DSSP file (Angstrom, degrees, kcal/mol; ACC not computed):
  #  RESIDUE AA STRUCTURE BP1 BP2  ACC     N-H-->O    O-->H-N    N-H-->O    O-->H-N    TCO  KAPPA ALPHA  PHI   PSI    X-CA   Y-CA   Z-CA
    1    1 A M              0   0    0      0, 0.0     2,-0.2     0, 0.0     0, 0.0   0.000 360.0 360.0 360.0 139.2   13.5   25.7   20.2
    2    2 A A        -     0   0    0      1,-0.0     2,-0.2     2,-0.0     3,-0.0  -0.542 360.0-136.5 -78.4 151.3   12.3   29.2   21.1
    3    3 A T     >  -     0   0    0     -2,-0.2     4,-1.8     1,-0.1     3,-0.1  -0.617  23.6-108.7-103.4 167.4   11.0   29.7   24.6
    4    4 A F  H  > S+     0   0    0      1,-0.2     4,-2.3    -2,-0.2     5,-0.1   0.864 122.1  58.1 -61.5 -35.2    7.9   31.6   25.7
    5    5 A D  H  > S+     0   0    0      1,-0.2     4,-0.7     2,-0.2    -1,-0.2   0.881 103.1  52.9 -62.0 -37.7   10.3   34.2   27.0
    6    6 A D  H >4 S+     0   0    0      1,-0.2     3,-1.0     2,-0.2     4,-0.4   0.933 109.3  48.8 -60.7 -45.9   11.7   34.6   23.5
    7    7 A F  H >< S+     0   0    0     -4,-1.8     3,-1.7     1,-0.3    -2,-0.2   0.893 105.0  58.5 -61.5 -40.7    8.1   35.2   22.2
    8    8 A Q  H 3< S+     0   0    0     -4,-2.3    -1,-0.3     1,-0.3    -2,-0.2   0.686  92.9  68.4 -66.4 -16.9    7.4   37.7   24.8
    9    9 A K  T << S+     0   0    0     -3,-1.0     2,-0.3    -4,-0.7    -1,-0.3   0.737  83.2  90.0 -71.3 -22.4   10.3   39.9   23.6
   10   10 A L    <   -     0   0    0     -3,-1.7     2,-0.8    -4,-0.4    57,-0.0  -0.600  67.7-152.1 -78.7 133.1    8.4   40.6   20.4
   11   11 A D        -     0   0    0     -2,-0.3    57,-2.9    96,-0.0     2,-0.6  -0.882  19.8-178.3-104.4  99.9    6.2   43.6   20.5
   12   12 A I  E     +A   67   0A   0     -2,-0.8    96,-3.1    96,-0.2     2,-0.3  -0.894   7.9 173.9-107.0 120.4    3.4   42.8   18.0
   13   13 A R  E     -AB  66 107A   0     53,-2.6    53,-2.4    -2,-0.6     2,-0.5  -0.811  33.6-108.6-126.4 161.5    0.8   45.6   17.4
   14   14 A V  E     +A   65   0A   0     92,-2.0    91,-3.4    -2,-0.3     2,-0.3  -0.772  40.0 176.0 -89.1 131.5   -2.1   46.4   15.3
   15   15 A G  E     -A   64   0A   0     49,-2.7    49,-2.8    -2,-0.5     2,-0.5  -0.910  25.1-132.5-130.4 162.1   -1.6   49.1   12.7
   16   16 A E  E     -AC  63  36A   0     20,-2.3    20,-2.9    -2,-0.3     2,-0.4  -0.969  23.7-124.6-117.1 127.2   -3.7   50.6    9.9
   17   17 A I  E     + C   0  35A   0     45,-2.6    44,-3.2    -2,-0.5    18,-0.2  -0.555  33.2 170.4 -71.0 122.7   -2.2   51.1    6.5
   18   18 A I  E     +     0   0A   0     16,-2.9     2,-0.3    -2,-0.4    17,-0.2   0.559  66.1  20.5-109.9 -13.9   -2.6   54.7    5.5
   19   19 A E  E     - C   0  34A   0     15,-1.4    15,-2.5    40,-0.1     2,-0.3  -0.974  58.6-179.8-154.6 142.0   -0.4   54.8    2.4
   20   20 A A  E     + C   0  33A   0     -2,-0.3     2,-0.3    13,-0.2    13,-0.2  -0.981   7.9 170.1-145.1 130.7    0.8   52.2   -0.1
   21   21 A K  E     - C   0  32A   0     11,-2.1    11,-2.9    -2,-0.3     2,-0.2  -0.967  42.6 -95.2-136.8 152.5    3.0   52.6   -3.1
   22   22 A V  E     - C   0  31A   0     -2,-0.3     2,-1.2     9,-0.2     9,-0.3  -0.495  35.2-134.8 -63.9 133.4    4.9   50.4   -5.5
   23   23 A F    >   -     0   0    0      7,-2.6     3,-1.1    -2,-0.2     7,-0.4  -0.754  26.5-179.1 -95.0  90.2    8.5   50.0   -4.3
   24   24 A E  T 3  S+     0   0    0     -2,-1.2    -1,-0.2     1,-0.2     7,-0.0   0.787  75.1  51.3 -65.3 -31.5   10.3   50.4   -7.6
   25   25 A R  T 3  S+     0   0    0     -3,-0.1    -1,-0.2    51,-0.1    -2,-0.1   0.551  82.9 113.9 -85.7  -7.6   13.8   50.0   -6.3
   26   26 A A    <   -     0   0    0     -3,-1.1     4,-0.1     1,-0.1    49,-0.0  -0.351  68.0-135.9 -66.6 143.9   13.1   46.8   -4.5
   27   27 A R  S    S+     0   0    0      2,-0.1    -1,-0.1    -2,-0.0     3,-0.0   0.901  94.5  35.3 -65.5 -42.6   14.9   43.7   -5.8
   28   28 A N  S    S-     0   0    0      1,-0.1    -2,-0.0    -3,-0.0    -1,-0.0  -0.837 113.2 -80.0-109.4 150.6   11.7   41.6   -5.5
   29   29 A P  S    S+     0   0    0      0, 0.0    22,-0.4     0, 0.0     2,-0.3  -0.241  71.4 147.1 -52.8 129.2    8.2   43.1   -6.1
   30   30 A A        -     0   0    0     -7,-0.4    -7,-2.6    19,-0.2     2,-0.3  -0.953  40.5-124.2-155.6 168.8    7.2   45.0   -3.0
   31   31 A Y  E     -CD  22  48A   0     17,-2.4    17,-2.4    -2,-0.3     2,-0.6  -0.914  18.0-130.3-118.4 150.2    5.2   47.9   -1.7
   32   32 A K  E     -CD  21  47A   0    -11,-2.9   -11,-2.1    -2,-0.3     2,-0.4  -0.909  34.8-164.8 -92.2 122.2    6.3   50.8    0.5
   33   33 A L  E     -CD  20  46A   0     13,-3.5    13,-2.2    -2,-0.6     2,-0.5  -0.883  20.1-157.3-112.8 142.6    3.7   51.0    3.3
   34   34 A I  E     -CD  19  45A   0    -15,-2.5   -16,-2.9    -2,-0.4   -15,-1.4  -0.989  23.6-170.3-112.7 121.9    3.0   53.8    5.8
   35   35 A V  E     -CD  17  44A   0      9,-3.1     9,-3.0    -2,-0.5     2,-0.7  -0.952  18.5-144.3-124.5 130.1    1.3   52.3    8.8
   36   36 A D  E     +CD  16  43A   0    -20,-2.9   -20,-2.3    -2,-0.4     7,-0.2  -0.834  16.7 178.2 -94.1 115.0   -0.4   54.1   11.7
   37   37 A F     >  -     0   0    0      5,-2.6     4,-0.6    -2,-0.7     3,-0.2   0.104  48.7-105.6-102.3  19.5    0.1   52.2   15.0
   38   38 A G  H  >  -     0   0    0      1,-0.2     4,-2.8     3,-0.2    -1,-0.4  -0.179  53.1 -46.4  85.6-178.8   -1.7   54.7   17.2
   39   39 A E  H  4 S+     0   0    0     65,-0.2    -1,-0.2     1,-0.2     4,-0.1   0.862 129.7  50.8 -60.2 -42.7   -0.5   57.3   19.7
   40   40 A E  H  4 S+     0   0    0     -3,-0.2    -1,-0.2     1,-0.1    -2,-0.1   0.912 127.0  20.8 -66.6 -43.5    2.0   55.2   21.6
   41   41 A I  H  < S-     0   0    0     -4,-0.6    -2,-0.2     1,-0.2    -3,-0.2   0.840  95.7-162.6 -95.1 -40.8    4.0   53.8   18.6
   42   42 A G     <  -     0   0    0     -4,-2.8    -5,-2.6     2,-0.0     2,-0.4  -0.468  39.6 -24.7  90.9-162.1    3.1   56.4   15.9
   43   43 A I  E     -D   36   0A   0     -7,-0.2     2,-0.3    -2,-0.1    -7,-0.2  -0.766  65.0-176.4 -95.1 130.9    3.4   56.2   12.1
   44   44 A K  E     -D   35   0A   0     -9,-3.0    -9,-3.1    -2,-0.4     2,-0.3  -0.902  21.2-126.6-129.8 154.6    6.0   53.7   10.8
   45   45 A N  E     +D   34   0A   0     -2,-0.3    36,-2.2   -11,-0.2    37,-1.1  -0.723  27.7 177.7 -95.8 148.4    7.4   52.7    7.3
   46   46 A S  E     -D   33   0A   0    -13,-2.2   -13,-3.5    -2,-0.3     2,-0.5  -0.985  25.0-144.0-149.7 143.1    7.5   49.1    6.1
   47   47 A S  E     -D   32   0A   0     35,-0.3     2,-0.4    -2,-0.3    37,-0.3  -0.923  28.6-175.5-100.7 130.0    8.6   47.4    2.9
   48   48 A A  E     -D   31   0A   0    -17,-2.4   -17,-2.4    -2,-0.5     2,-1.5  -0.986  29.0-148.0-136.3 127.8    6.3   44.4    2.2
   49   49 A Q        +     0   0    0     -2,-0.4   -19,-0.2   -19,-0.2    44,-0.1  -0.611  60.7 120.0 -90.0  76.3    6.5   41.7   -0.5
   50   50 A I    >>  +     0   0    0     -2,-1.5     4,-1.0     1,-0.1     3,-0.5  -0.061  23.9 121.8-129.0  29.9    2.7   41.3   -0.7
   51   51 A T  T 34  +     0   0    0    -22,-0.4    -1,-0.1     1,-0.2   -21,-0.1   0.669  60.7  69.5 -74.9 -17.0    2.1   42.2   -4.4
   52   52 A E  T 34 S+     0   0    0      1,-0.2    -1,-0.2   -23,-0.1    40,-0.1   0.882 114.3  21.8 -70.7 -37.3    0.5   38.9   -5.4
   53   53 A F  T <4 S+     0   0    0     -3,-0.5     2,-0.3    40,-0.4    -1,-0.2   0.523 120.5  54.3-107.9  -8.3   -2.7   39.3   -3.5
   54   54 A Y     <  -     0   0    0     -4,-1.0    -1,-0.0     3,-0.0    -4,-0.0  -0.934  55.3-155.5-133.8 150.1   -3.0   43.1   -2.9
   55   55 A T     >  -     0   0    0     -2,-0.3     4,-0.8     1,-0.1     3,-0.2  -0.820  38.4-110.0-110.9 159.2   -2.9   46.4   -4.9
   56   56 A P  H >> S+     0   0    0      0, 0.0     4,-0.9     0, 0.0     3,-0.7   0.895 118.3  54.3 -55.0 -38.3   -1.9   49.7   -3.3
   57   57 A E  H 34 S+     0   0    0      1,-0.2     3,-0.5     2,-0.2   -36,-0.0   0.892 107.6  46.8 -65.8 -40.5   -5.5   50.8   -3.5
   58   58 A N  H 34 S+     0   0    0      1,-0.2    -1,-0.2    -3,-0.2     4,-0.0   0.511 103.9  64.1 -84.7   0.0   -7.0   47.9   -1.6
   59   59 A L  H X< S+     0   0    0     -4,-0.8     3,-2.2    -3,-0.7   -42,-0.3   0.758  75.4 104.3 -85.9 -26.8   -4.4   48.1    1.1
   60   60 A I  T 3< S+     0   0    0     -4,-0.9   -42,-0.2    -3,-0.5     3,-0.1  -0.341  91.1  12.5 -61.0 127.5   -5.5   51.5    2.4
   61   61 A G  T 3  S+     0   0    0    -44,-3.2    -1,-0.3     1,-0.3     2,-0.2   0.297  92.4 135.4  90.1  -9.1   -7.5   51.2    5.6
   62   62 A K    <   -     0   0    0     -3,-2.2   -45,-2.6   -45,-0.2     2,-0.4  -0.505  51.6-133.8 -73.0 138.9   -6.5   47.5    6.2
   63   63 A Q  E     +A   16   0A   0    -47,-0.2     2,-0.3    -2,-0.2   -47,-0.2  -0.782  32.1 175.7 -89.7 138.1   -5.5   46.6    9.7
   64   64 A V  E     -A   15   0A   0    -49,-2.8   -49,-2.7    -2,-0.4     2,-0.4  -0.881  30.1-116.6-136.0 165.0   -2.4   44.5   10.0
   65   65 A L  E     +A   14   0A   0     31,-1.3    20,-3.0    20,-0.4     2,-0.3  -0.887  36.4 177.2-103.7 138.4   -0.1   43.0   12.6
   66   66 A G  E     -AE  13  84A   0    -53,-2.4   -53,-2.6    -2,-0.4     2,-0.7  -0.998  35.5-122.6-143.1 146.4    3.4   44.1   12.8
   67   67 A V  E     -AE  12  83A   0     16,-2.7    16,-1.9    -2,-0.3     3,-0.4  -0.792  30.5-178.6 -84.4 116.6    6.5   43.6   14.9
   68   68 A V        +     0   0    0    -57,-2.9    -1,-0.1    -2,-0.7   -56,-0.1   0.456  66.6  63.0-100.7  -1.5    7.4   47.1   16.1
   69   69 A N  S    S+     0   0    0    -58,-0.4    -1,-0.2    14,-0.1    13,-0.1   0.108  71.0 107.6-116.5  24.7   10.6   46.4   18.1
   70   70 A F  S    S-     0   0    0     -3,-0.4     3,-0.1    11,-0.3    13,-0.0  -0.697  81.6 -98.6 -85.4 152.5   12.9   45.1   15.5
   71   71 A P        -     0   0    0      0, 0.0    -1,-0.1     0, 0.0    -2,-0.1  -0.418  48.7 -94.2 -66.9 149.2   15.7   47.5   14.5
   72   72 A P        -     0   0    0      0, 0.0     2,-0.4     0, 0.0     9,-0.2  -0.254  38.1-148.0 -60.9 151.1   15.1   49.4   11.2
   73   73 A R  E     -F   80   0B   0      7,-2.6     7,-3.2    -3,-0.1     2,-0.8  -0.977   9.8-133.3-123.2 137.6   16.4   47.9    8.0
   74   74 A N  E     -F   79   0B   0     -2,-0.4     2,-0.6     5,-0.2     5,-0.2  -0.808  26.7-177.3 -88.8 114.8   17.6   49.9    5.0
   75   75 A I  E >  S-F   78   0B   0      3,-3.0     3,-1.4    -2,-0.8   -50,-0.1  -0.929  70.8 -32.7-118.2 106.4   16.1   48.3    1.9
   76   76 A A  T 3  S-     0   0    0     -2,-0.6    -1,-0.1     1,-0.3   -51,-0.1   0.883 126.7 -44.2  50.3  45.0   17.2   49.9   -1.4
   77   77 A G  T 3  S+     0   0    0      1,-0.2     2,-0.5   -52,-0.0    -1,-0.3   0.522 117.4 112.8  83.5   5.3   17.4   53.3    0.3
   78   78 A F  E <   -F   75   0B   0     -3,-1.4    -3,-3.0     2,-0.0     2,-0.9  -0.951  65.7-132.0-115.1 127.9   14.1   53.0    2.2
   79   79 A Q  E     -F   74   0B   0     -2,-0.5     2,-0.7    -5,-0.2    -5,-0.2  -0.693  19.5-164.1 -80.6 106.4   14.0   52.7    6.1
   80   80 A S  E     +F   73   0B   0     -7,-3.2    -7,-2.6    -2,-0.9   -34,-0.2  -0.842  13.6 173.5 -92.1 113.8   11.7   49.8    6.9
   81   81 A E        +     0   0    0    -36,-2.2     2,-0.3    -2,-0.7   -11,-0.3   0.589  58.1  43.4 -99.1 -13.8   10.9   50.2   10.6
   82   82 A V        -     0   0    0    -37,-1.1     2,-0.8    -9,-0.1   -35,-0.3  -0.983  68.7-134.8-138.4 141.7    8.3   47.5   11.1
   83   83 A L  E     -E   67   0A   0    -16,-1.9   -16,-2.7    -2,-0.3     2,-0.3  -0.881  23.7-149.8 -97.7 110.0    7.9   43.8   10.0
   84   84 A I  E     -E   66   0A   0     -2,-0.8     2,-0.3   -37,-0.3   -18,-0.3  -0.639  20.1-125.8 -78.3 133.7    4.4   43.4    8.8
   85   85 A L        +     0   0    0    -20,-3.0    11,-2.2    -2,-0.3   -20,-0.4  -0.623  39.5 153.7 -90.8 139.2    3.2   39.8    9.4
   86   86 A G  E     -G   95   0C   0     -2,-0.3     2,-0.4     9,-0.3     9,-0.3  -0.933  36.8-117.3-150.7 172.2    1.9   37.5    6.7
   87   87 A V  E     -G   94   0C   0      7,-3.1     7,-2.8    -2,-0.3     2,-0.7  -0.959  27.8-120.0-118.8 132.3    1.5   33.8    5.8
   88   88 A Y  E     +G   93   0C   0     -2,-0.4     2,-0.3     5,-0.2     5,-0.2  -0.622  44.2 174.7 -71.1 116.1    3.1   32.2    2.8
   89   89 A A  E >   -G   92   0C   0      3,-3.1     3,-2.3    -2,-0.7     2,-0.4  -0.743  46.2 -70.4-116.7 165.9    0.2   30.9    0.8
   90   90 A E  T 3  S+     0   0    0      1,-0.3     3,-0.0    -2,-0.3    -1,-0.0  -0.425 124.2  10.9 -59.2 115.1    0.1   29.3   -2.6
   91   91 A G  T 3  S-     0   0    0     -2,-0.4     2,-0.3     1,-0.1    -1,-0.3   0.335 131.6 -26.2  99.9  -7.0    0.8   32.1   -5.0
   92   92 A G  E <  S-G   89   0C   0     -3,-2.3    -3,-3.1   -40,-0.1     2,-0.5  -0.996  83.3 -47.7 165.1-160.7    2.0   34.8   -2.5
   93   93 A V  E     -G   88   0C   0     -2,-0.3     2,-0.5    -5,-0.2   -40,-0.4  -0.941  39.1-155.3-113.3 128.3    1.8   36.2    1.0
   94   94 A A  E     -G   87   0C   0     -7,-2.8    -7,-3.1    -2,-0.5     2,-0.0  -0.880  24.0-119.5-101.6 131.5   -1.5   36.8    2.8
   95   95 A L  E     -G   86   0C   0     -2,-0.5     2,-0.6    -9,-0.3    -9,-0.3  -0.329  16.7-125.4 -67.5 148.2   -1.6   39.4    5.5
   96   96 A I        +     0   0    0    -11,-2.2   -31,-1.3   -31,-0.2   -11,-0.2  -0.871  41.7 172.9 -92.8 123.7   -2.4   38.5    9.1
   97   97 A Q        -     0   0    0     -2,-0.6   -33,-0.2   -33,-0.2     2,-0.0  -0.933  37.4 -96.9-132.8 152.2   -5.3   40.7   10.2
   98   98 A P        -     0   0    0      0, 0.0   -35,-0.1     0, 0.0     4,-0.1  -0.379  32.8-125.8 -62.6 149.1   -7.6   41.0   13.2
   99   99 A E  S    S+     0   0    0      2,-0.1     2,-0.3     1,-0.1     3,-0.0   0.798  92.7  16.9 -67.5 -29.3  -10.9   39.3   12.7
  100  100 A R  S    S-     0   0    0      0, 0.0     2,-0.1     0, 0.0    -1,-0.1  -0.918 103.5 -73.6-138.2 165.2  -12.8   42.5   13.5
  101  101 A K        +     0   0    0     -2,-0.3     2,-0.2    -3,-0.0    -2,-0.1  -0.388  56.7 172.5 -62.4 129.7  -11.8   46.2   13.8
  102  102 A V        -     0   0    0     -2,-0.1     2,-0.2    -4,-0.1     3,-0.1  -0.761  38.9 -73.2-128.9 176.2   -9.7   46.9   16.8
  103  103 A N    >   -     0   0    0     -2,-0.2     3,-2.0     1,-0.1   -89,-0.2  -0.493  50.9-105.8 -75.5 139.9   -7.8   50.0   18.1
  104  104 A K  T 3  S+     0   0    0      1,-0.3   -65,-0.2    -2,-0.2   -89,-0.2  -0.414 108.1  27.2 -59.1 135.6   -4.6   51.0   16.5
  105  105 A G  T 3  S+     0   0    0    -91,-3.4    -1,-0.3     1,-0.3   -90,-0.1   0.292  81.5 150.1  91.9  -9.8   -1.7   50.0   18.7
  106  106 A D    <   -     0   0    0     -3,-2.0   -92,-2.0   -92,-0.1     2,-0.3  -0.302  44.5-125.2 -56.7 141.0   -3.5   47.1   20.4
  107  107 A K  B     -B   13   0A   0    -94,-0.2   -94,-0.2    -3,-0.1     2,-0.2  -0.707  15.0-112.8 -95.9 138.4   -0.9   44.5   21.4
  108  108 A L              0   0    0    -96,-3.1   -96,-0.2    -2,-0.3    -1,-0.1  -0.490 360.0 360.0 -62.1 131.3   -1.1   40.9   20.4
  109  109 A G              0   0    0     -2,-0.2    -1,-0.2    -3,-0.0    -2,-0.0   0.388 360.0 360.0-142.6 360.0   -1.7   39.0   23.7
């Protein structure tokens, strides 16, 4: 079992997707995302397997939650710096988003 202290080690922040492209070299269908997490965290890259419910065009401007303190991962030559959070739903992955517009960089609390 994870403890509350384990959970508190995660730094989960709100970011806004500013760019999304098809990740052609990925083994599974995915997008390359550029996400703005505000002044404190900055702009980060992420690879996200969310192609079933989203197109690159409808991702721009969406606010998402991401874990910003995992080490970067090299995925098919792309540095993925942030884990964007989603829920496995029937047919794909649905993004976890704030219910209303909040500030970039706001921390999950």
